[in-house]
N, C-alpha and C positions, 0 to 999 in steps of 0.2 A: 697424781693425787695421792697424798699420804694419809689423809684423814677423811674417810668416807663419812658423810653426814647422816645421822640417824635421829629421827624424831619419834619419841616414845609417848604414847597416851596410856597412862596407868594411874588409877585413882588411889591406889594404896601408896601412901607417902613413903613408907619405909622401903617397900619393894622398888618403887621408882628411883629412890636415892641409891639403892644398891646397884641397880642396873646402870644408872648414869655413871657412877664411880667405876664400876667394873669395866664397862665398855670404853670409857676414856683411857683406862690403863691398858686396854688392848689396842689403842691407836685410833679409835673412832672419835669423831666430833659429835657430841651427843647433847640434845636438849630434851627435856621432859615436861609434859603438861598433864594436868589431872582430869581433863574432860575432852569429849569429842568436839565440842564447839571451839575450844582453844586449839586443838590440833588442826581443825579446818582453817582457822584464822592464820596460824603460823605456817602451816603446810602449803597454803595457797600463796602466801607472800614470798616465802623462800622454800622452794621444793627440795626436800632432802634426797639422798640417794636411796633410802629405804625407810619405811614407816614400820613401827612396832605398835600394834593396837590391841589393847585389852578388849575382849568382847563385852564384858560387863561394866561399861562405863556408867557413871551416875546420871548422865544426861542423855545418853543414847546407846543403842546397841552398836558395838564396834563394826559390825558388818554393814549397818546403815551408813556409818561414817565412811567406810571404804567405798560404798556405792556413790556417796556424795563426791568423794575425790575423783572417781572415774567420770562422773557426770561433768565435772569441771575440766576434764581433759588431762588430768594428772595420772600418768601411767607408771610412776615409781613403784617398785615392789612393796607389797604390804604383807607383814607377818602378823598373824593373830596370836595373842596369848589368852588362854582360857583354861578353866578347870573342866570344861565340858569336853569329854573325849569320845562321845558317841558318834557313830558314823554319820547320822543325819546332820549333826552339828558341823562336822568337818566339811561335808558336802555343801552345806549352806554357806560356809565361809568361802569356799572356792567359787561358788555360784555368784557371790557378792563381788567378786573381782579380786579376792585375796590370792596370794602367791605361795604362802606357807602357813603352817598351823602347828603351834607348839603348846602342848598341854602342861598345866601346872600340877605338881612341882616339876621343874625341869633342871637339867644339869647346865650350869653356866657355859661350860665348854661347848656344849651342843648349840646353844644360842649363838655363840660367836661364830662357829663353823657355818651355821645356816645363814647368818647375816652376810658373811663373806661370799657365800654362794649366791645369795640374792643380789648383792652389789655387782658381782661379775656378770650375772644374768642381765642386769640392767645396763650393762655396757660401760660401767665405770672402770677406768684403768687405775689400779691401785699400785702399780709398780713405781719405784723411784729409781732414777738413773743419774749418775754423775760420771761423765766420761764413759769408760768401759765397765764401770761398776753398775750392777743392777740388783735392786732389792725387791724381794717378793714377800709382801706382808702375810700372804696366806700360808706359806711354808716356813716363814721366818728364816730365809736363807739369803746369803749374798753371793753373787756370781760374777765372774768375768771370763769371757770366752766360754770354754766348756767345763770349767771348774767352778765348784760352789762350796760354801762352808755354812754350817748351821749357826744361828745366832739365838741367844736367849731373848725373851721379849724386851728386856731392858736394853740389851745390846742393840737390838733392832731399832728401837725408838731413838736411841742416841745416834746411831749411824745414819738413820733416815733424816734426822734433823740436820746433821752436817751435810749429807748428800743433797738436801734440798736447797742448800746455799753454797754451791761449790766456789772455792776461792775466797770465801768471805769468812772473816774471823768472827766466831760466835762467842759471846761471853759465857763464863762458867754457869752463871745463874740461868741463862737461857737454855743451856744444855740440860741442866738439872731439872728445870721445869718441864722440859719436853720428855725426859726419859723416866722420871719417877713420879709416883702419885702425888697429888696436891697434899702438902703438909708433911711429907716424908722428910726425915732428918738425914741429910746426905753430907758427909764430911768431905773435905777437899780431896783427901787421899783416896776416897771411894771413887770419885769421878776419875781421878788419875789412873786408878787400877783398871777401871773399865776401858779407858782409852788404850792402855797398854795391851789389854786382851784383844781389843779390836785391831790394833796395829799388827799383832801377831797373825790374826786371821786374814787380814788384807794382804800380808806378805805371802800367804799361801795361794793368792790369786794372781797369776801372771798378768802384768799390765794394769792392775787395779791402782787407783790413786791412793795416796797415803794421807795420814793425819799428821799435821804439823802443829807444833806448839807456838802460839802467838803470845809472847811474854807480856804480862800485864793485862792481857785480855782473856784468852781462853784457847780455843782450838779452831782449826780450819781443815777442810779436806781439799786436796789439790794434787 
């Protein structure tokens, strides 16, 4: 699985939008809702890998929403977001069935790291494999055998998209949409430059598959 699913309940429209855009850029499949009732409706129909729930929702206390999820047999990890940082508040969150507690304001990088930890704890396998190539989204590294190389977030998303479809020619637009944020202006030579960098890194991994050019279409890994 290359895109862990996250469902966010946050009534602040601006913050919700920032979280959705930022987490999508980090490789998560994200949906956002403004209320607890909407989270329960969507989260029950299609259970995500992790919930992110604001404690102060307009129609419910986020901790009550978490309890409702647990009562329905949904055991996906729940992270609370709140400005309340007193010990009794944190204890109440864990007592309600929450798994993590992040106080506002928070560093976005910490949110990403905690979400990855919760997804792993929930048993979701985030690694991507293509032949001997293995991609770890937590460390942003590609490995084959005992050797590994670091990847930038954009390199990782691009290579993960190729690795998820081994032997299949992927169109340039498909690769750009997967690797860059929505609305980003990406020139053709920018994609080519990233592919060249990935090729050099893959050559450093003995036995790893290579990226081939499919003329008139795009690229493929095989």
